[in-house]
Each structure stands twice: as structure tokens, then as C-alpha cells.
C-alpha positions as CSV (number, residue, x, y, z in Angstrom):
1,M,-37.4,228.2,153.5
2,P,-39.1,225.4,151.0
3,P,-39.6,222.6,152.8
4,P,-37.6,219.4,152.0
5,L,-38.1,217.4,148.6
6,E,-39.2,214.2,149.3
7,I,-37.7,211.3,147.1
8,L,-39.8,208.1,146.7
9,I,-37.8,205.4,145.3
10,M,-39.5,203.0,143.7
11,T,-38.4,199.4,144.1
12,N,-38.7,197.0,141.0
13,P,-40.1,194.2,142.2
14,N,-37.6,191.7,139.9
15,A,-34.5,193.5,140.8
16,P,-31.9,191.3,142.3
17,S,-31.3,191.5,145.9
18,P,-28.0,192.5,147.0
19,Q,-27.7,188.5,148.2
20,R,-28.5,187.2,145.4
21,S,-25.8,188.8,142.8
22,S,-22.4,187.8,145.5
23,K,-22.5,184.4,144.9
24,P,-21.0,184.5,141.2
25,S,-18.5,187.0,142.0
26,H,-17.6,184.4,144.5
27,R,-17.0,182.0,142.2
28,V,-15.2,183.7,139.5
29,R,-12.7,184.3,142.3
30,L,-12.4,180.9,143.5
31,V,-12.1,179.5,139.6
32,L,-9.0,182.3,139.6
33,I,-7.6,181.3,142.2
34,L,-8.0,177.6,141.1
35,L,-6.1,178.5,137.6
36,G,-3.4,180.5,139.5
37,V,-2.8,177.6,141.5
38,V,-2.7,175.4,138.8
39,L,-0.5,177.5,136.8
40,I,1.8,178.0,139.5
41,V,2.0,173.8,140.3
42,L,3.2,173.7,136.7
43,A,5.4,176.5,136.2
44,A,6.9,174.6,139.6
45,L,7.6,171.1,137.2
46,G,8.9,173.3,134.8
47,I,11.6,174.7,136.8
48,L,12.2,171.0,138.4
49,K,12.3,169.3,135.1
50,R,15.1,171.8,133.3
51,V,17.0,171.6,137.2
52,H,16.7,167.2,137.0
53,A,17.8,167.9,133.0
54,R,21.0,170.0,134.1
55,H,21.6,167.5,136.6
56,V,21.6,165.1,134.6
57,L,23.6,166.2,131.9
58,S,26.0,167.6,134.3
59,E,26.7,164.1,135.4
60,D,26.8,162.5,132.1
61,T,29.5,165.2,131.6
62,D,31.3,164.2,134.1
63,R,31.2,160.7,133.5
64,N,32.2,161.1,130.0
65,A,35.1,163.8,131.2
66,I,37.0,160.2,133.3
67,P,38.4,158.1,130.5
68,T,37.9,154.5,130.3
69,V,40.5,152.2,130.5
70,S,41.3,148.4,130.2
71,T,43.7,147.2,132.7
72,L,45.8,144.0,132.5
73,T,48.6,141.8,135.3
74,P,52.0,141.3,133.7
75,Q,52.7,138.1,132.7
76,A,56.0,136.1,134.7
77,A,58.8,135.5,131.8
78,P,60.2,132.4,132.1
79,E,63.3,131.4,133.9
80,N,64.4,129.7,131.3
81,Q,65.1,131.7,128.3
82,F,66.7,131.3,124.8
83,M,68.4,134.6,123.4
84,T,69.4,134.7,120.1
85,L,72.2,137.4,119.6
86,P,74.7,138.1,116.2
87,G,77.8,136.7,116.4
88,T,80.7,137.0,114.3
89,V,82.8,133.9,112.9
90,K,86.4,134.0,112.8
91,S,89.3,131.7,112.2
92,W,90.8,129.6,115.3
93,Q,94.2,131.0,114.8
94,D,95.5,133.0,111.9
95,A,99.0,135.0,111.0
96,Q,99.7,137.5,108.6
97,I,103.3,136.4,107.3
98,Y,105.8,139.3,106.4
99,A,109.4,139.1,105.3
100,R,112.2,139.3,108.1
101,T,114.3,140.0,105.5
102,T,114.9,142.6,102.7
103,G,115.0,141.2,98.8
104,Y,113.2,140.4,96.0
105,V,110.2,137.7,95.4
106,K,112.2,134.8,93.4
107,K,109.3,132.4,93.4
108,W,106.2,132.1,95.4
109,Y,104.3,128.7,95.0
110,V,100.5,128.6,96.6
111,D,98.2,131.0,96.1
112,I,94.4,132.1,98.1
113,G,92.6,128.9,98.9
114,A,95.8,126.5,99.4
115,R,95.8,124.0,102.1
116,V,99.3,124.4,103.4
117,K,101.0,122.2,106.2
118,R,103.2,122.9,108.5
119,G,106.9,124.1,107.8
120,Q,105.8,123.9,104.0
121,R,107.5,126.1,101.5
122,L,105.3,129.4,100.7
123,A,107.8,131.5,98.7
124,D,111.4,132.3,98.1
125,L,113.1,135.7,98.2
126,D,116.3,136.8,96.6
127,T,118.5,138.8,99.0
128,P,121.4,139.8,97.4
129,D,122.6,141.8,100.5
130,V,122.3,139.7,103.1
131,D,124.1,137.1,101.4
132,N,127.2,139.6,100.9
133,E,127.3,140.2,104.2
134,L,127.1,136.5,105.1
135,L,130.1,136.2,102.6
136,Q,131.9,139.2,104.1
137,G,131.4,137.9,107.9
138,Q,132.1,134.0,107.8
139,A,135.6,135.8,105.5
140,Q,136.4,137.8,108.4
141,M,135.5,134.9,110.9
142,R,138.5,132.8,109.4
143,T,140.5,135.1,109.8
144,D,139.9,136.5,112.7
145,E,140.6,132.7,113.7
146,A,144.1,132.2,111.7
147,N,144.8,135.6,114.4
148,E,143.6,133.4,117.4
149,K,145.8,130.6,116.4
150,L,148.8,132.5,116.1
151,A,147.9,134.2,119.3
152,K,147.8,131.1,121.1
153,V,151.3,130.0,119.7
154,T,152.9,133.3,121.1
155,A,151.3,133.1,124.0
156,D,152.3,129.4,124.5
157,R,156.3,130.4,123.8
158,Y,156.5,133.1,125.6
159,E,154.8,131.2,129.0
160,T,157.6,128.8,128.5
161,L,160.0,131.4,128.3
162,V,158.8,133.7,131.6
163,K,158.5,129.8,133.2
164,Q,162.6,129.6,132.0
165,G,163.0,133.3,133.5
166,L,164.6,134.6,130.0
167,V,162.1,137.1,129.4
168,A,159.9,139.3,131.4
169,V,156.7,138.0,133.0
170,Q,154.8,141.5,131.8
171,L,155.7,140.7,128.3
172,G,154.4,137.0,128.9
173,D,151.0,138.4,129.8
174,Q,151.0,140.7,127.1
175,Y,150.4,137.8,124.7
176,V,148.0,135.9,126.6
177,A,145.7,138.8,126.9
178,Q,146.3,139.2,123.4
179,L,144.9,135.4,123.0
180,N,142.0,136.7,125.1
181,A,141.3,139.6,123.1
182,D,141.6,137.6,119.6
183,I,139.2,134.7,121.2
184,A,136.4,137.4,122.0
185,T,136.7,138.4,118.6
186,V,136.1,135.4,116.9
187,E,133.0,134.3,119.7
188,A,131.9,137.8,117.8
189,D,132.2,136.7,114.5
190,R,130.6,133.3,115.0
191,A,127.7,135.6,116.4
192,N,127.5,137.6,113.8
193,V,127.2,134.9,111.0
194,A,125.3,132.9,112.9
195,K,122.7,136.2,112.6
196,L,123.3,136.8,108.9
197,Q,122.7,132.8,108.8
198,N,119.5,133.0,110.2
199,M,118.8,136.1,107.9
200,E,120.0,134.4,104.7
201,D,117.4,131.2,105.8
202,F,114.6,133.8,106.4
203,K,114.8,134.5,102.5
204,Y,112.6,130.9,102.6
205,I,108.9,131.6,103.5
206,N,107.2,128.7,105.4
207,A,103.9,127.6,106.8
208,P,103.9,128.5,110.8
209,F,100.9,126.0,111.1
210,D,98.4,124.0,108.7
211,G,95.6,126.2,107.7
212,V,94.5,127.9,104.3
213,I,96.1,130.9,103.0
214,T,93.7,133.8,102.7
215,H,95.5,136.2,101.0
216,R,98.8,136.7,98.8
217,N,99.9,140.2,98.8
218,L,103.4,139.4,96.8
219,D,103.9,138.6,92.9
220,V,107.5,138.2,91.8
221,G,110.4,140.9,91.3
222,A,108.2,142.6,94.1
223,L,110.9,144.3,96.4
224,V,109.6,143.5,100.3
225,D,110.9,145.1,103.4
226,A,112.1,143.4,106.8
227,G,109.9,144.4,109.3
228,S,105.9,144.3,109.8
229,T,106.1,148.3,108.1
230,G,105.5,147.0,104.9
231,S,102.4,144.9,103.7
232,D,102.3,141.6,104.4
233,L,103.5,138.5,102.0
234,F,100.3,135.6,102.9
235,V,97.3,135.7,105.4
236,I,97.2,132.0,107.0
237,A,93.9,131.0,108.9
238,D,93.5,127.5,110.8
239,T,89.7,126.6,109.9
240,T,89.5,123.2,111.5
241,K,88.3,124.7,114.5
242,L,86.2,128.0,114.6
243,R,85.7,130.7,117.0
244,V,82.4,132.8,117.0
245,Y,82.0,136.0,119.3
246,I,79.0,137.6,120.9
247,D,77.8,140.5,122.9
248,V,75.5,139.7,125.8
249,P,73.9,142.6,127.4
250,E,74.4,143.2,131.3
251,S,71.1,142.0,131.9
252,Y,72.1,138.8,131.1
253,A,75.9,138.6,131.7
254,N,75.6,136.8,135.3
255,S,73.3,133.5,133.5
256,V,76.5,132.9,131.2
257,R,78.1,129.4,132.6
258,I,81.4,128.1,130.7
259,G,80.4,124.8,129.2
260,T,76.6,126.3,127.9
261,P,75.6,124.3,124.9
262,V,74.8,126.8,121.9
263,T,73.1,126.2,118.5
264,V,74.7,128.4,115.6
265,T,72.7,129.3,112.5
266,L,73.7,130.6,109.6
267,S,71.1,132.2,107.4
268,S,73.1,133.2,104.5
269,Y,74.5,129.8,103.8
270,G,71.6,127.9,104.2
271,T,73.6,125.4,106.3
272,K,71.7,123.4,108.8
273,P,72.5,124.6,112.5
274,F,75.9,123.6,114.3
275,T,76.1,123.4,117.8
276,G,79.2,124.7,119.7
277,T,80.0,125.3,123.7
278,V,80.7,128.6,125.4
279,A,84.2,128.7,125.8
280,R,85.0,131.5,127.6
281,T,84.1,135.1,128.3
282,A,85.8,138.3,129.0
283,D,84.4,138.3,132.6
284,A,84.2,142.4,132.4
285,L,81.7,144.2,130.5
286,D,82.3,146.9,128.1
287,S,82.2,150.0,129.5
288,S,80.9,151.3,126.3
289,T,78.3,149.0,125.0
290,R,77.5,147.7,128.7
291,T,78.0,144.4,127.1
292,L,80.0,141.1,127.7
293,R,82.0,139.5,125.3
294,T,81.7,135.6,125.2
295,E,83.0,133.3,122.8
296,I,82.1,130.1,121.6
297,D,84.3,127.0,120.0
298,V,82.3,125.3,117.0
299,D,84.2,122.2,115.4
300,N,84.8,122.8,111.7
301,A,86.1,120.1,110.7
302,G,84.1,119.5,107.7
303,Q,84.9,122.9,106.4
304,A,81.3,123.9,106.2
305,L,81.6,127.0,108.1
306,V,84.5,129.9,106.8
307,P,85.9,132.5,108.7
308,G,83.9,136.1,108.8
309,V,80.9,135.3,107.5
310,Y,77.5,136.7,109.9
311,A,76.1,133.7,112.0
312,D,72.5,133.6,114.6
313,V,73.6,132.3,118.2
314,K,71.2,130.7,120.2
315,L,71.9,130.7,123.4
316,A,70.1,129.1,126.5
317,L,69.6,131.6,129.9
318,S,69.3,130.9,133.4
319,T,67.7,133.8,134.4
320,A,67.2,134.6,138.4
321,T,66.1,138.0,138.1
322,H,62.5,138.3,137.7
323,N,61.1,139.4,134.3
324,F,57.7,140.2,132.9
325,I,55.8,140.3,129.4
326,V,53.9,143.1,128.5
327,P,52.2,143.5,125.2
328,A,53.5,146.5,123.1
329,N,50.8,148.3,123.0
330,T,51.3,149.3,126.8
331,L,54.1,151.4,126.3
332,L,54.4,154.8,126.6
333,F,56.9,156.9,124.8
334,R,57.7,160.2,127.1
335,S,60.5,163.0,126.6
336,E,61.4,162.1,130.6
337,G,61.6,158.2,129.1
338,L,60.2,155.1,128.5
339,R,56.5,155.1,130.8
340,I,53.7,152.2,131.3
341,A,50.6,153.8,132.8
342,L,49.7,151.9,136.0
343,V,46.6,152.3,137.6
344,D,46.1,152.5,142.1
345,A,43.7,151.3,144.1
346,Q,42.3,155.0,144.1
347,Q,41.9,154.4,140.2
348,R,44.4,156.8,139.3
349,V,46.8,156.9,136.9
350,H,50.7,156.5,137.6
351,L,53.5,156.6,135.0
352,Q,56.4,153.7,135.8
353,P,59.5,153.9,134.2
354,I,60.6,150.7,133.0
355,T,63.9,148.9,131.7
356,L,63.6,147.0,128.3
357,G,64.4,143.0,127.9
358,R,64.1,141.5,124.3
359,D,61.6,142.6,121.9
360,F,59.6,139.6,120.8
361,G,57.3,141.8,118.1
362,N,53.6,141.5,120.0
363,T,55.0,141.1,123.5
364,I,58.0,142.9,125.2
365,E,60.5,141.8,128.1
366,V,60.5,144.0,131.1
367,T,63.4,143.6,133.1
368,E,62.8,146.3,135.9
369,G,60.1,148.6,137.2
370,L,57.1,145.8,137.4
371,D,55.6,143.7,140.1
372,S,53.1,140.6,139.3
373,D,50.4,142.5,141.2
374,M,50.0,145.8,139.3
375,H,47.1,146.6,136.8
376,I,48.6,147.8,133.2
377,I,46.3,150.1,130.9
378,L,46.2,148.3,127.7
379,N,46.4,150.9,124.8
380,P,47.1,154.0,127.0
381,S,46.3,157.7,125.7
382,D,48.9,159.5,124.6
383,S,47.2,162.4,126.4
384,L,47.3,160.1,130.5
385,Y,48.9,162.6,132.9
386,E,50.3,161.5,136.2
387,G,47.5,161.1,139.0
388,E,44.5,161.4,136.1
389,Q,41.3,160.0,137.4
390,V,40.4,156.9,135.4
391,D,37.7,154.4,135.3
392,V,38.2,150.9,134.6
393,A,35.9,149.0,132.4
394,R,34.5,146.1,134.0
395,H,36.0,142.4,132.2
396,G,32.8,141.3,130.1
397,K,31.6,144.5,129.5
């Protein structure tokens, strides 16, 4: 077995020792660790910035999702108010004049626009049938009067004979009964003649009261029938005083007082306003229109007004109810009815039903549904819904 080989290792005095070479590797590791920490910190900062940005974006989105609204409180309407209502002017009294007897128009004396006095002759009728009936009735009455006289003479004679006992009592009673029958016949004839005489007098058409003729519906020779089944002959109206009728809404019906002064204006005629007074009311509402028919009397001695025209009536009303005035752009027209959007203490929307009064153009009167401490949304969006969260804008912001 050969002897072991001895290997001699020659050491270089310039070669680095193990202790010297470990120091640089330690520094490299330290630098790498610091770089890793820096990268981790930078990554963490980037993540935090992104999370903060997302949070800010979420807050902005939520803030923008809540609508911002402006609010106001309703203003109380004045207790003493003036209401202008359309009115119809009618004559103080008018009458349609018909013929009371059948005949032909013989002559007429007045035309439309003529002012007549009570009892003034308007027209004459030719009534030959009535004339003949009157003559016949008068002749019949004269015949029956002659029979009555003869019956009386005969009855008186037989009454004397009965007293003398020359004739039977029954015979005397028969002639007395005949006399009574003839007397009744004469009375009937007189009533018939009086009736025919009235019919004869009706051939003269006279004015029933002072007034103006507004219609004439007859001509000479035209046949007219008795009664109101045919056409009227004249229409006469008394215009010295006029009646103006208005319909007051239900909400103001209790405020109408008899004797209240009013102003009547005729815009189409351009005349100055007229004054009148509330004379009477229907004292009951019309079930179809829910209004109170009110009559106003206006003096028309100067004949400046004419019946049938359209009038504006300014009426002073004192309301006991608490009405409010709100801008017109606060109304919401929904399928379920008219609403106003309110904001409660939790800044949530409440759609309040209301009842409107008068329309003033830019503002509206509300008669029901509001109170003085309510906050109304100005110019609300159609998309607002019940219970929606809103943000109330600060004044001056």
C-alpha cells in the first residue's frame, strides 16, 4: 500500500481573508432591505391615496345625489279682499206680451227702442170671430131677459090666484120655479157677455209698465193665436234700474253680506264704473257649480247701461278663514291631484294636497292645506317623491 500523499497548500499572502469578505455582503443585504422597505412604504402610500380618492369620490357622489332645494314660508292673505267676478246684466223687469184673443194684426204703433208708458197702446187686432160671438151673446142675453120678465109677471099672477084659492098651490110653485130658472139663465148670459167683452178688449195691446220695447214680432195682417203657445208680439223691459247677477265661489259664500257696496265695470263699453249694492242672495249653493247666486242692484236712471251685457263686478269680501299666498312656481300637478312639496324637520319631502283660491298670475291663493310654519320648496322638480331626502340651501349661499 503506497504511503499517503501529503498535499501542501501554499497560501497567498495577498489573498483576502474570510473575515474581510463578509463585510461587503452584509452591506448589500442591508441596502436591499432598505430598498424593500422603501418600496413597501411607497406601495402603502399609493394604496392609501387610492382608498382616500375613492372615499372622496363616494362622498361627492352621495352629496350630488341628494338634491338641493330652496324653501320659503307661505304669506298670509289679507283678511279684507277684493274679488272680481263676471256678471250678467239684466233688466229690472221684462215681459213677453202675447195675444189673449185670436185675430189678425190690424195696426202696430211702436217698434224696438221705443220708450212707452204704462197703458200706452202698442197694437190693435182685428177679431171678427170674437166680435160675432159678442153680438150673439148680447142678443141671447136680451132674449133671456125678456123671458125673465114674462116669467115674473106670470109668477106674480099665479101667486095672487093661489092666495085667492082659485088655482092649486102646485101650479103657482111651477111658475115661481120657472122664474128662478130664467133669472139664472140671464145671470149666465151676463157672465158670458162679460167674458166676450173682455176678449173684445184684448184686441187692444197695451204696455203693462213703463219701459222700452226690445222685440217686435208682428206685422200687419199676421194671424195671432190666443195664449203663449205661439210667438210673442212684443218684449218690453224696464231699464231704469238693473239687476247684475254673479256666482260667488263656495269658499267665499259666507263672506257675502246684504248691503255690501260693489263696483260694476263694463270694459266693452268703456264707460266709467258704476256703483251698486248686494240686494239679495239665493241663500243656497248651486249643487252643480258650488256657487252662490248673488244679485246686485244698480241704478240706471241715466240709461248708460243696457241689459244683456257682460260686466266685471268688484266685490269686497271679509274672509274669516286663514288663506295663504304662494308663488305659482311652487305647484306640482300630479295624477292624484294638485300638490305642494314641503320639507319637514328631517329634511324629507312631503307632498301636501291643497285647494286653490284665486289666481293672481305670479302668485296663487291657497284656501286649504297650508299652515304658516310650513316650508315650501320653491320651483320643485317633477321627479320629487314622498319621503325623498333633500338638502336645504342656506340663504345667501
